[in-house]
N, C-alpha and C positions, 0 to 999 in steps of 0.2 A: 679471395683472390683479385687481385687490381686489373682492371680492362683500361687500355688505352687506345684510342681511336685515332689513327692517321690516315688522312685522307690524302692520297696524291695521283698525278696524271703519271702514267707511265712513261716513261723517256725512253728505254730499250724495251724490245721483244724480249720477255720470258725473262726479265731482270727487276729486282725490287731492292732498293739500298735503303736499309733502316740506320739511321745516325744520332746519336744524344739519347738514347734509350734510357730509363732510369735502373735499370738491371745491373746485377754485379757480376763479376765472374763468378762461374761454377753455380749459379742461379740457374733453374729449370726454367724455361718457357714456353706458351703455346701459341702459335701463329694459326690463326683462322684469317684466309683471306677471300674479300668480298668483291665481287666486281659489279661495278651497274650496268646495266645494260648499253649497248653503244646507240647513241641515237643517230637515226638514218637522216642523212642531210638531203634537205628538201631543196630542190631548184625551183626558181621563178618561175608560173605557170608562162607559157608562150600565148599570146592572143589567142591563136586558134582553139589551143585548149581552153581558154578564159569564155570562148564564145563558145564551146560545145559542154561546158560545164553546166549550163543552166542558169546560172548567177546572172549574167548580163540580160537584162529584160525581164526578171522573173516577176517586176512589179509593173508590167506594161498593162495591163489588165485592170488592174484595181482603180476605182475611182480615189484618186488623191484631191486633186483638183490644185490650190495653191498650197505648196508642200509646208511653207511657213505657218498658216491657217492651220493645218493638218495636225503638223509639230504642237503647235500651242495647244490645240484640241486633246490629242495624245495626255502631254504633260500635264493638264488639268484633271483628266480624267485619271490619271496616277496619283494625282496630290489627294484627291477625292477619296481614294480608295484606304487612304492611310487614316483617314477622320474615323 
């Protein structure tokens, strides 16, 4: 049995059109249609939602000091782990 995979976005509700298949008249074929789950469209957060999420200010109580020195120290620590 030969399998052909055709991935196509639906152009009309309830319709699929297959053209150019390599089968001959009278040949029996079986079709299995599998759909991908619809991706939920996410909208950007509003400023109010972002503030309420806890992301804004989550590092305010951490003693970082100079952020560039802190980042450099983290990089050096990570590089030493690989040795």
